[in-house]
N, C-alpha and C positions, 0 to 999 in steps of 0.2 A: 031541567036538571036530570030527570030520570033518563031522557033520551041520550043526553051527553054521556052519562055513565055507561049506558049500554054500548055506545059506539066505542068507547075506550076499551071496554072489556073484550069486545069482539076483535079489535085490532091487536091487542096484546096476546090474545089467545092464538091468532094466526101466526104471529111472530114467533111464539114459542114452538109452534108446530114445525115451522121452517128451520129453526135452529136445531131442533131435535133431528130432523131429517139430515141436515148438513153434518151433524156430529156422527150419525150412523154411517154416512157416506165416507167420511174421513177415516173412520175406524176400519171400514171394509177395504179401503184402498191405501192404507198406511204404507205398505211395502212399495207400492208403485210410486208414490210421491217421494219417498226417500231415495229411490233409485234415480228418479228424474233430477232431483236436486244435486245428488252426487255427480251425475253426468255433466250438469252445467258447471259445477265448480271445477271439475277436472279439465274441461275445455278452456275455461278462463285461465287457470294456472298454466296449462300447457301453452296456450297461445301467448300469454305474457312473456314466458321464458323464451319462446321462439322469437318474439318481437325484440326483446332485449338483446338476444344474440345477434340478430340481423343488424340492429342499430349500432352495436359495438363494432361489428365487422365493417360497416360503412364509415363509421367515424375514423377507424384506423386507416382505411383507404384514403379518406379525405385529407387527413393530416399528412400522409405520405405524398399526396399530390400537391399540397399547398406549401409545405415548408421547403425552402431552398437551403442548400448547404452553402453558406457563404464562406469562401476560402479564407477570408480575413479572420474568421472566427476559429479556424483550425489550430491556430497557435495557442489557444487558451484551453486548458483542461475543462473548465466549467464556463461555457459561454454565458454572458450576462443576459442576452436575449436573442431571439431568432427573428428572421425576417419571414413574412408570409406573403406569397406572391399574389394571391387572389382571395376574394371574399368567400369564406366557407359557408356562411349562413345565407342560403337562398330560399328559405321556406316561404318568403313573401312573393314568389313568382306568380301567385294567384292574384296579385295586384297589378293594375295597369298604370303606366305613366301617361298622364293626361296633359299637363301643361307646366309652365314654369312657376306657377303660384301654388297649386295644390300638390304637384309632384306625384303623389300616390293616392289611389282610392281603390276600394274593393271592386272586383269585377261583377259580383252579384250580392244582393242584400244579405243572404245568410252569412257571408264571409265577414260582415260587419262585426259580429261578436268575436271572431277569430282575430280581427284587426285590433280590437280592444285588448285582447289577451297578449298579442304580440307587442303592442305598445308598452304594456306593463312590463314585459320581459326585455324591453329595450331592443327588440329586434329591428325596429325601424332605423336605428343608427347604422346597423350593418348594411341595410338596403341603401341608405343615403350614401354610404361610403362606396358601395358598389357602383352607384350611378356616377359619383364623382370620379372614381378611377376609370370608368369605362367611357363616359361621354366627355372626352377632353375637348376644349375650345367650343363649348356650347353654353347657351343660357341655362340649360338644365343643370349642367355641372356647377355653374356659378351659384345657382339658387340652392342646390343640394349642399354645397360647402357652407353657405350661409346658415342653412338649417342645422347643420352639424354643430356649429358654434353655439347654438342656443340650447343644446342638450347638455345640461349641467348636472343632471341627477343620476348619471351613470356611476357604476362602481369603478374603483381604481383599476381593477383587473380588466374591465371593459375598455377603459381608455387605453391601457397597454396593448390589448388585443387589436383595437382599431388602429393604433399607431403602427403596429407591426405589419398591418395589412395595407397601409397607405402607400400609394405611389409617390414619386418625387413631386409631380405637379400638384397632387392633392395636399401634401404637406406645405408646399409653397403657398397654395391658396389659403390654407388654414393660418399660416404665419402672417399673411397679409390681410386677414379678416379682423375686424374690430371685435374686441372682447373674446378672442380665442382662448380656450382653456389651455394652460401650460401642460396639462396632463396628456394632451395629444402628442407631445414631443418627447421621445425617449432620450435619455442622456446618452452622449457619445460613449463608445467603449473606452474603458480605462486603459491607456497605454503606459505601462509601468517601466519605461526605459529610464536608465540613469542618465545623468548629464553627459558623461563620456560617450554613452551610446548615441545620444541625440547629436552631439557634436560630430561624431564619426559619420552618421548618416547624412547630416546636412552638408558636411564637407564633401562627401562622395556625390551628393546631388549637385552641388555647385560645380564640381569638376566635370561631371557628365554634361551639364548644361553648357559649360564653356567649350567643351569639345564639339558639341553640336553647332554652336554659334558663338564664336570667340568674341569676347567683349573686354577691352583693355581694362576698364574699371574693375571688372570681376577678377581678371588675372592679377592686377596689382593688389587687390584686397586679399586674395588667396595667398599670395606670396608673403604678404606682410602679417596677416592675421594668424596663419599657421606656419610660423617660422621653423618649427621643429619637424615639419613634414617635407617630403621630397616632391618637387614639382618639375614637370617636364617642359613648361612653357616660360616661366619667369622665375628669377631668383631675387632674393632680397635686395641685392645691390642694383637691380634694374628698376626698382620701385621709385617713382618720382618723389622728390622731397615733400610735396604736399601731402602725400599719403603717409609719409613717415611721421607727420605731426599728429596723426590720429592716435588717440589713447585707447589701446586695446588691452584688456586684461581678462582674467577668468570670470569676472563679474558681468561684463557687458559683451562678451564675444558672441553669445547667442543672439542678443538684440541686434548687433551689427551684422551678423550673418543673415538675419531676416531682412535687414535693410538692403544688403547687397543683393539678396534674392529678388526683392521687390524692384530694385533698380534695373536688374537684368530682365525681369519679366514684365516690361512695360508695353509689350505688344502681344498680339494674339498667338503668334508662332511660338515665342519663348514660353508663354504661360501654358500653352497646350503641352509642350514638351515637359514642363515641370510637373503637370498633373499626371501625365502618363508614366513618369518615372517615380511615382509614389510621393510626390511632394506634399499633397494634402494630408496624408497620414503623418508625415514628419511635422508639418505645421500644427496638427492637432496635438502631437506629443509635446511640442514646445509650448503651446498654449496651456496645456494642462500643467506643465512644469512651472510656468510663469503666469499663472492665471490672474494675478492681481496687478500685472504690469500693463497699464493702459496703452503705453506706446507700442508694445508688442501687439496688443489687440488691434490697434489702429493700422499698423503695417500689414497684419494678416487681413484685415478688412479691405484694404486697398488691393491686395493680391486676389482675394475672392471676387472683388468687383470687376477686375479685368477678366478673370476666368468666366464670370457670368455673361460676358459679351459673346461667348461661344456656346451656342445651344447644345453642342455635343458634349459639353463638360458638366451639364447639370446633373446627370446620373452619378458622376464621380463625386460631385459635391454632396449629393444626397447620401450615397453609400458610406462616406467617411464621417457622417454625422454632423456636418456643418450647418444644416438647416435649423437644427435645434439651437445651436449657438447663435445664429443670426436672429432667430426669434427672441432670444434672451437679450441680444444687443439692441433690438428695436427701441427699447425704452432705457437704454444705458444712460447713466448720469453724465457721461462724456458725450457732448453733442456731436463731435466728429465721428466717434465710433458708431453712434446712432445713425448718422447720415450715410456712412459706408454700408451699414447693414441694410438700411432701407433701399439704397441704390441697388445692391446685389439682389435682394429679394424681388424687387420690381423687374429687373432685367430677366429673371428666371420665370416671371409670372406672365406668360403670354395669354392667360385667360382673363386678365383685367380688362373689363369692357371699354375703358377709356384710354388707358396708357399701356395696354398690353402689346401694342405693335411698335412701341418706341424702344430705343436702346439708349440708355443714359451712359455716356462715356465718362472719362476721368475728370472732365471739367464741368459736368452738369449733374445736378441732384434735384430730385423732386422733394420739396420741403412740405408741400401740402397739395392734395391729401396724401397722408402717409399710408393709409389702408385702401383697399379696393373701394371704388366709388362708382355708383351706377349712373349718375347724371354727368353729362359733359359740362365742362367749365365754360363760362361766358368770357372771361378775360384771363390772360396770362400776365403775371407779375414776375419780371425777371430782375434778379439782384446781381449786380456786377461790382465787385470790390476793387480796391485800388492797391497801391504799393503797401507792403507790410500787412496786407489784409487777408481775409478769408471769410467764408460764410459764417463760421463759428465765432469769429472775432469782430468783424466789421458791423454786423447787424444785430448784435446782442443788446439787451437793455443796458442803459448807462448805469454804471455802478460808482461807488465812492472812490475807486482807485483809478478812474479814467484819466485824471489829470496828472498822474505820476509820470516821471521822466521815462522815456522809451529807449530801448536798445536798438541797435541797427540790424540785428540778425534775427531772421525767422520769427517775426512777431506773429505770424499766422499760426505758429505752433505754441503760442502762449497758453498756459493752463488757465482754464476758466476759474474765476474766483467763486462761482456759484455752481452748485451741483444738482439743483432741483431739476427733475425731468421735464417739467413744463411750467406754464405760467399759472396754473391753478393750484390752490392750496388743497392738499389732501384732507378729506374729512375723516374724523375718527368715528368708528361705529358707536351708535348710542342706542339706548333702549327706546321702546315705543313711547313711554311717557315723556322722556327727555326730548324725543324727536317732535312730539306734539308741542312741547314748550317752545322749542326753537322755531317751529313753523309759526306759532302765534307771535313770537317775538319779532320775527322777520316781517310779518304783516304790519305790526305796529310801527316798526322802524321805517318801513316803506311809506306809510301814511305820513309820518313825521317828515321824511325827506320831501315828499310832495308839498307839504304845507310850508316848511321852512325854506326849501330850495326855491320856491317861487318868489322869494323876497330878496335873493342875492344873485350875483353873477360871478362865475369863476373865471379869472384871467388865466390863460394857458401858460404853462411853463415854457422856458426858452423863447419868450416873446421877442420878436426882432427889434434890434436897435434902430435899423433903418430899412427902407424898402423903396423900390422904384415906383413910378406912377401906376404901373399895372398891378401892384400888390393889392390884394383884397381879402386877406385873412383866410379862415376865421381866427379871431384872436381871443375869444371867450366862449363859455358855455353857460347856459342857465343852471342854477344850482340844483334844480330838480331833474336835470338831464340824467338819463340812465348811466351814461359814461362816468359822470361825476360820482354818482352813488356807488357804482361797482368799484371804481378805482380807490375810493376811500376805504373800502373793506377788503381789498385784494392785497395779500401779502406775498404772492408768488413772484417768481423771477423768470423772465423770458430770455432764453439763449438765442432766439431769433425772432425779434418782434414782428417783422412783416408776416411770417408764417403763423405765428401764434395769435396775433391780434386782428389783422385785417380780415381773414375769413370769418371771424366771429361777428364782425360788424357789417360785412357785405358778402352775400351768398354768391356762389358761382365763380370763385377765384381759384386759379391754379398757380402756386408760387414755386418758381424755379430758381435755384441758386447756381451761380457760376463760380467755380473754384479753380484758380490757377495760381501757380507759384511765382512770386516776384521777390526780388531782393534789392536792398539799397546799395549793397557793396559786394565785391567779389573777393573777399578775403578767403572764402572757402574754396577748395579745389572744385573745378567744374568738369563735367563729363567730356572727354575728348570726342565722343561720338555725337554730342548734342550740338546741332548747328546754331551758330549765332543768329542767323536770320529768323529762326523760329521764335526768338524772344523779342523781335522787333514788333512794332505796332501792326505792320502788314502781316507778318507771320502769325501773330496771335489772332488777328481778325479772321483770317482764312480758316484757321483751325476751329475757332469758336463758332463761326457762322455755320460750319458743317455740322457741328454737334448740336447746335440749336435747331437747325432744320430737321435733324434726325429725331427730335423729340416733339415735333409738331408745332414749333414756334413759327407763327405765320398763318396758322389755321384759324385763329381767333384774334380779337383785338389784343394789342400788346402795350404794356406800360413798363418802361425801364426805370429802375432805381439804381443810379450809378454813383459810386464814390471815387473821388480823386482821379487817378489814371483810368479807372473803369469808364469814366465819362468819355475820355478820348477814344477808348476802344469801341464804345457804343456809337459814337459819331462816325468813326471810320467804317464800322460795319454798315450803318445806315446809308452812308454815301456809296459804298461798294454795291449794296443791294439795289439802290436806286438806279445805278448805272448798268445793272446786269440785264442781259437779254433773255435770261432764263426766268420764266414766270414763277417757277418754284422758289427761286432766290429773291426775286423782286417783291414777292408777297411779304417778306419780312419787313421791308420798308413801308409798303402800302398799308399794312395792318397796324403799324405803330401809331398809337393815339396820344401818347405823352412820354416825356423823358424828364426825370428828376436828376439834376446835377447837384451832388453834394461836394462842394469845394473841388470842382474839376478845374485844372489849370489850362483853360482854353488858350491862354497866351503865354504859357510856360510857368515855371516855378523857380524861386530863388534857391531852392534846395539843389537844383542841378548846377548852379554856378559856384558852389562852395569848394570845388576842387582846388582852386588856387590858394585859398586861405587855410583850408583844413585838409590838405593832401595827405597828411600823416594819418588822419582819422578816417577819411572817407575816400574810397576809390569808386567813382560812379560806375554803376552797372549799365547794361544796354538800355534798360527801361528809363533810368534817371537821365542818361545822356540825351534821350529824345525829348526831355522836358525843358530844355534851356529856353530862357525867356525870349519870346519873339523869334524863335527859330523859324526858318522858311517852311519847314515841314508842318509846324503847327499852324502857321498863318494860312497856308494853302488848304489844310484840312478844314479849318474853320470857315473859310470862304466857300468851300464846296458844300459844307453842311448847311450854311445859310441859303445857298442857292437851291439845294434840294428841298428845303422847307417850302418853297413856292409850289411844289407839286403836292406836298402833303403838309398842310399847316397844323402840325401837331402842337399839343399843349406843352410849353417849356416852363419848368419851375426850377429856380436856382437857389440853393442855400449857400451863403458865403460865410466863412469863418472870420471871427474878429479877435480871437485869443490865440497867443502863440503856443507852440508845442515845444517842450524841452526834450532834447536827446541826450542820453547819458554820456555818450562819447564826446560830444561837442561842448557840453556844459553851458550851453547858451540857449535861450528860447528863440524859436524861429517861427515866423508866420509863414507856414508852408505855401499857402495859396492866398495872396492878398486879394482884396475885393476886386481890384481892377483886372487881375488875372483871371478871376472866377466869373466875371461878368460876360455872358455870351452875346450881349446887346440884343437879346430877343426874349420875350416872355417875361414872367414875374421874377423879381430878384429880392431876396430877403437876407439881410446881414444879421447873423445870430451871435449871441454871446457864448460861443463854443469854439474849441480848438479843432485842429484838423482830424484828430482821431475820434472825438466825441460827437462830431456834427451828424454822423449817420446813426447815432445810438439814441433812440427816444427813451426818456426816463420813465414814461408811463403813457397811458392813453390820453392823459391831459397835457401831453407835450404838443407844442405848436407844430413840430416836425410831423408828428403822427396825424394830427387832425387835418393838416393841410394835405397830406398824402391821401388820407381817407376821403376828403372832400372831392378831390380830383377823380379818384377811382369811382366814387358814387356817380359823378357826372358822366364819366365815360360809360359806366354800366347802364345808366338810364338812356343815354343816347344810343347805345348798341342794341338795347332791347326794343 
């Protein structure tokens, strides 16, 4: 104890001596220390001010270099936003690009801490945007765009800045990416023209277009629609009586003007002239004035779709703000508007790794996948509708109004009775406790389904009345089957069941819709420039085959789903492809693995023979005239089709109707395609308790039509893999 106390006293005494010496030293050098501290403070303050002045100067120069003066904005005293040409934030140049997965990593370890700081400040988003803008048509750009869509924690001002700096191809890529944030898309500039100003501008546009390439329909329309205006080419008395029957007033003149513009701009030359004459800005003004008019949106969507076929017009579409509108239309409640928007965006997206090299024309639309997809498809499902049909009408889910009497005109423009965007029911946000409850509830319900479902069998809807010897179902599902369980709890509605349901039950499908106009009668005036032979079976076959080959049909196995006259079109196309000496054309026949015929009149239809009894009500069009029972044309086509099956024994499945369809004009029920006319004498044949219009509309995944289609697709997929 005594030794320890001595040690402590010695230590503390030395410490006190050192502190005393330090205190004396500080007192003696107090003035020198104060001078040194003041010098350091002066240097820090002076240097900081100089650095701030330099940064301010560089910022001003950067903004002057980056901001372009858009001439379209000069008409406005206070522009709503500006366009930025290139990325201003390049502080991440010390990072190197390594590969398509990591994209960015620091060049040396000390920069790791700077990377964390920059990530916190969201600077990585600007670097990703720079990569996307710069490296066009590369895997790096595609991955960078995908990464941008995952950055959801940016401020609104950051999104606006990124949107202003985005190039056209970058915005298109974002629009076609799944879960893209709407904040990436700036609203179009507000064009506050009055209706009279809009009418004046679209009238001048139509006149200029007609002067460049005269079209009689456009001339007639101009003379009749704008009666109080002077015209140099046609007068009101020169207009044919058919056009005189058009009802034109102040309420619908804008809509009819867009329709006339779309009719004129049905080719690349005319639509290019329309764009260069400022037509896209006029269309934007009309859209903003009639924003809730879905028919106007659909007509504009068709015009933009034709414009997207010309790569040189993408910048014009971008600068007028249409990409933001197309992104909004992607999920529109109207399926037709949705389809035109997706078709237009896809045509502008040459960075899509699978479909970027394809051009979807006026008769083809990619129904699935709607967004960019990195894996190639295994099978192409091609939907071909028939008379009075369309992608949005023929292939939608069956509804309660399906058996109502039908009119004779433009059934493919019938408004959908359901407006849900897709087949899935939207979930409401719930709290964590409630979510845990629902998860537990679903687990218990799943166990109950497994237990109860193993004890019963579910017979499919629309079960066939009759079938031929080759028919083999499926006719039922086990009660614990996942499809039975999901359908029992699904309250959604599908506007196109093949594209909504089939890819969810079988991976690797690409679903293509074929859309072409058909009519039963010719009461309405027809275009004098439209050749009659373009509406014949041969004319349609040639045009459709060209458009299908342009989107890669023939590069992978094909399954056709064809309704009514669409089946004749498919048969004629396969026969023509099988006889072709061009291997690029012949592959369309060689790659076909199966054809589904939904009430196809292989041997003609009684509908085509009604002219003598109901001449007053029905004047057969070109399409109907070709469907006369046992016409030599149909007999020859069917014999040639059966002959070509010897070279490619594809799977043939036929669904025949057994219920009549009632037409409002005739007031009588008609069995459009009787079983004998629908029987191709090859493959499986099922006679279903459905009429002509409902036979291609599955009512759920528990429909026999759906399950049979899915079963064949699964077989083809297994064989192909």
